[in-house]
C-alpha positions in Angstrom: 11.5 -86.0 33.2 10.1 -86.2 36.8 9.3 -83.0 38.3 10.9 -81.8 41.5 8.6 -81.8 44.6 8.5 -80.0 47.9 6.2 -80.3 50.8 3.7 -77.7 51.2 5.3 -76.4 54.8 8.5 -76.2 53.0 7.0 -74.3 50.2 5.4 -71.9 52.5 8.7 -71.0 54.2 10.7 -70.7 51.1 8.1 -69.4 48.6 9.6 -66.3 46.9 12.9 -67.9 46.4 11.1 -71.1 45.1 8.9 -68.6 42.8 12.6 -67.0 41.4 13.9 -70.5 40.9 11.1 -71.6 38.8 11.1 -68.4 36.9 14.9 -68.6 36.2 15.0 -72.4 35.4 11.8 -73.0 33.5 11.6 -76.2 35.6 8.1 -77.0 37.2 7.7 -77.7 40.9 5.1 -80.1 42.5 4.0 -79.0 45.8 2.6 -81.8 48.1 0.8 -82.4 51.1 1.0 -85.7 53.2 3.0 -86.9 50.3 0.3 -86.3 47.8 0.7 -83.8 44.8 -1.6 -80.9 45.3 -0.3 -78.1 43.0 2.0 -77.7 40.3 4.3 -74.3 40.1 5.2 -73.5 36.2 6.8 -70.7 35.0 4.9 -68.1 32.6 6.6 -67.9 29.3 6.7 -65.2 26.6 3.9 -66.4 23.9 1.8 -68.4 26.4 -0.9 -65.7 26.3 -1.2 -65.6 22.6 -1.8 -69.4 22.9 -4.4 -69.2 25.5 -6.2 -66.8 23.0 -6.3 -69.1 20.2 -8.1 -71.6 22.3 -10.7 -69.7 23.6 -14.2 -70.6 22.0 -17.9 -69.8 22.5 -20.8 -72.1 22.7 -23.4 -71.0 20.2 -26.1 -73.4 20.9 -27.5 -75.9 23.4 -24.9 -78.6 24.0 -27.1 -80.6 26.4 -30.0 -81.7 24.0 -29.4 -84.3 21.3 -29.0 -83.2 17.7 -31.5 -84.3 15.0 -30.0 -86.7 12.5 -30.2 -83.8 9.8 -27.8 -81.7 11.8 -25.1 -84.2 11.2 -25.3 -83.9 7.3 -23.0 -86.7 5.5 -21.9 -88.0 8.9 -25.4 -89.5 10.1 
C-alpha cells in the first residue's frame, strides 16, 4: 500500500485536520518538500508504548574494541 502524501506547505495550512484524519483512519501521511519525502505522520495506537519498552537495551561493555577469541566461546 502506498502512503498518501502532501506538500509541506499544504500540510502546514491543514495540519490540525490532517492530524485528526491520520488518528481516525490509521493511515500514514507522507509530507514532501519539493516532491521528496521528508517526514511520515503515523498514528500512535494503544499498545505501542509497551512494545517500545520491550525494545530498550543497555550497553554493558565497550562496543568499539575487538573481542578476544575466548569471549566467543564455542562460536570462535
